[in-house]
N, C-alpha and C positions, 0 to 999 in steps of 0.2 A: 504494500500500500504506500501511498505518498508519505514520505518521511521515514520509510523503511520499517516502522513498527507503530503500534497503537499509541505509544507515548510521544511520537513525532521526534524522537531523539536524533534521527538521521545519523546513526552510528552503527557501523557493521564491523565485524572482524576482518582481518586482512583478507583481501581477495585478489585474484589475478586480474591485472588491468592491461589494456592494449599497450603494445610497444610504442616507443617514442615516434617511430616512423609510420604508425597506423594512419590510414586514410579516412576521411570523412565523406559520407555519402548520404543521400536521401533514403530513408527507410519506408516512410509512408507519405505519399503526396496527397494534396487536398484538391477539392474541386471536381466537378463532374467530368471535365475534359481529361483529367489525369486518372480518373477512376479512384480518387482518394477518399478521404473521410470528412470532407467539408472543412470548415474552419476548426482547427484543433487548438485548444487554449491551455492544455496541460500535458505533462509527459505521460507516457504509457506506464503500465505495470507489466513486468516480465516474469514468467515462471515456466520451468520445464520446457524451454525452447520456444515458447510462444509469447508474443507481445500483444497486449490488449490496449487498443487505442480508441479513445472516445472523442468523436467529432460531432459537429452540428448536424450533419446529414447521415452519419452512420457510426455505429460502434462496431469495431472489427477486431478479429484475431488474425495475426500474421505469424508465419514461421520465421524465426529470427535469422536463420541461415540463408534461406532463399528469398525471403520477402513475400512469399506467396500468401495471398489472402485465403484464410481457411473458412471464414464465415463473416457475414455482415448483418447488422440489424439497424433499422431506422429508429432512433430514439424518440422521434416525434417532437423534439423540443431542443433548445440550445443546451450545450454542455460546456462548462468551463472548469471542470474538475477532473482529476485522475480517477480511473476506475479503482475498485478494490477487488482482490481475488481471495476468496476464502471458501473452503469446503466444496470445491467444484462449482462455485457460483461467482459470477462477475456482478458486482454492485456498482451502479452509476447514479449520481445525482445530476439531473438536468435542472433547468431553471425552475421548473414547476413540479417535478416528480422525482421519486427515487425508484429505480428499476432493479430487478434481479434477473440475470440472464444465465442460462445454462452455458457453462464454459466450453462444452463440447460442440454445440451447434448454434449458440446465440439465441435460442428460443427464449421468449419472455416468460418468466415464471410468475412474476407478480409486479404490479405497479402500485405505488403509494403516493397520494397527494403530498406535496411539500418537497421543494428542491433547494439547491444551493445557488445563491446569487453572488457570493463574495469572492470567488476565485479559487485558486488551486488548493489552499490549505483548508477549505471547507469540504474537501474530499471526505467521504464517509470513513468511519473507523469500524472495523468488525472485531469483536472480542467474544470468544466462545460462541454463543448462539444469539448474540445481540449486535445490531448495527446501529451506530450512533450518527445522527445527521444534524449538522448545524443549520437549522432553518427556523426562523421565528423563535430563537432561543435554541434549545437542544431537544431532539426527539430520540427516543430509544425504540427501535422496531425489532420485532421477532425476525431473525434472519431467514427463517424458513418460509414464513407466511407473509411478512410485511406488516402484520398487525402492530399497531402502536401500543407499546407497553406503558410509556409515560412521556410527558411533554413538559419541560420546565422552561420558564421564561427568563431571559436576561434583560437588564435595563437598557441595553444598547443592542445594535444589530450583531448577531453572532458571526464572527469572522473565521472561526476555526475551532476544532475540538481535538483534545488529546486525552487518552484514557490510560490510567495506570491503576493505582488502588482506588481512585475515584475518577470522576469525569470532570475535566477542566476545559473551560471555554474562554477564548479570548474574544472580546467584543469592543466595538467602537463605532461612534457616529456623532456627527455634528460637534466635533471638537472635544469630545470626552469619551471615556471608555472604562473598561473594567476587566478583571479576570474573575470568573465565578467557578466555584467548585461544588459538585453535586455527588451524592452517593450513587452507587450503581442502581439504586432503586428510585432515583430521581429526587430525593430530598435535598433541600439546600444544606450545604456544609459551611461554606464561607464565601464572601464576596469582598473584593477590594477595588477601589478606584486608583490606588497608588501608581500602577504602571502607566496610567493615562490612556490615550486613545490607541487601542491595540487593533491592528488590522491584519492579524495573522494568528494561526494557532500557537499556543504555547508549546514548549518542550519540557518533558518531565524526566528527571534522573536523580537517583540517590535522595529521594524524599524532598526534592526541591523542584519548584515550578519556575521556569524561566520564560519571561514575557518581554517582548520588545515593542515599545510604543512607536507610532508613526513619527513622532517628533524626535526619536533617537535616544530614549532612555531604556537601558537594559536592566530589568529588575529580577532579582532572585527572591522567590517567595517560599516560605516554609509550607510544604504540602499539607501539614497537619492543621494549620490554622490561618494561613494566608499572611502571616506577619512578614515584614520585609527583612531579609537577611543582608542584602546589600544592593546598591544601585551603581550603575556606571554609565557615563555618557558615550554614546556611539556616534551616530549621525542621523539626521532626519531622513524621512522617506523610506521606511523599511516595511515591506509588505510580504516578506517570506520568513518562515520560521528559522531559528538558529539550529545549530547542531551541537550536541553535548555528549561528552563521555565522562569518565570518573575524574578527570583532571582539568578539563577546559571546556569552555563554551565558545563557539565560533559563529560570528554574525556577518552576513553579507550586507555591508552598509551600502545604501543606495547610490552614494556619490563616489564611486570609483575605487573602493577598497574593501578588503575582507579583514576582520579583526578577531583576535583570540583573547579571551579573558580567563583568569584563574577561576574555576568553577566554585571554589570555596570562599575566596576573598573579593573577587571582582576586579583584581588588579589586571591591567592590560599586559599581555604577554608579547604580542607582536602585531604588526600591520603589514598587509601585502597589497600592493596597488594592482588592481585587476582591470581598471576601466569600469564603466557603468555596468553593474551586475543586475541581472534579472532572475537569477536562480539561487536557491538556497544551497549552502555548502553541505558536504557529506564528510564525516570522519570515517576513514577506512583504515583500521588498524592504527599504525603510527603515522598516517598521512591524512591530509585534508584535500579534498577536491573543491576548488573554488572556481567560479566562472566569471568571465567578462563577456559582455554581449558581443563585442567585436574583437576580443583578444583570445577567445577560446577557453579551454579547460586547463587549469593549472593544478598540478600535483605538488603539494607543499609538505615539508617536514612539519608534523603537528607540534613539535616542541619548539621549533625556532622560526617557522614561517618561511624558511628558505625554499625556493622552487627546485624540485628535483626532476620534474618531467613536465612537458608542455605539449598539448595538442592544439595546434593552431586551427581556429575555426571562426567563421562569422555567424552572427545571428544566433548565439547561444541564449536561449530564453527560459531555461528551467534548471532545476536541480538535475544533475546527471543520475541516470538509472544504470546500475552496474549489474551485468548479467553475462555469463558465458564469455568472459574475456572481452566484453564489448561495453561501450558507453552509449546509452540512448539519451537524447534530450529533445525538447521542443524547440523549434525555430522561433526566434523572437518576433520578427515582422513578416514571416512568410507562412506561418501556421502549418509547417510540415514537421514530421518527426525525422531526426537525423541519427546516424549511428557512426561511431568511431570504431573501426575494426581493422 
């Protein structure tokens, strides 16, 4: 799922990555003339050799080695979130609905009113037999049937959800915002306006909730009660979640750089100049993948921020998706999915 896990930590163990001389190519094209998936606004999810791409005119499954389309389904509405794959089912939030599709053939298993309007980090989260959707607050649906189990309101527009021991929602609208925590049964746990106007999902690790405001404040909140552990200044214009591991939290600042902070103290560890970034970072073992919209994907030493590998590419518009020695990402202003291999 988007962010690699339900907690949106964007942290994975060491994985094989493309060689430095790997080439960039289009994987899934858009528009009727190219037989693509319409306008695609979010990166795919990839599992077991298949990439699932959600676009405005079709949701599709493609073989990652050949690019062959295995099936396609018309979502019936706009899509601006990544799909989620769980238990043989592909879940997608459109602008007005949440759909469940059979991963083998794309057949629609159920539709539920209520979709995601806020962008990539409002992609649904699936944990066990429950799917959590950021829509008019946060809704918990039965993953098998789509029946609503509970619906909790936030005081501002829900912009993203992360699930760990509890359900955490980042929200923001009209110059203010909040982070709200709910139990897995939908009961209020705590709410705080301290992070400010949050326009992306929080990330959760080590009993701490990390939220970044649009105005550039990174806040570490105690997962137990929402109290502030520390705050740090980043940069304004942040709309993608951070990445976090046991030692550090990495943020793609909107104005040309990626920054790492000590996850315990909030002290800044390093800064790397990427150029304008449209994609969330990923911590991969001892490295960080950071993106620049027109400079490509940068592989950095997680401890120092030094660049150790670089894939030159234009129009990098999303968090990289790592699968089978490849990197997949959404194009920024062309709405295609690209692959580095």
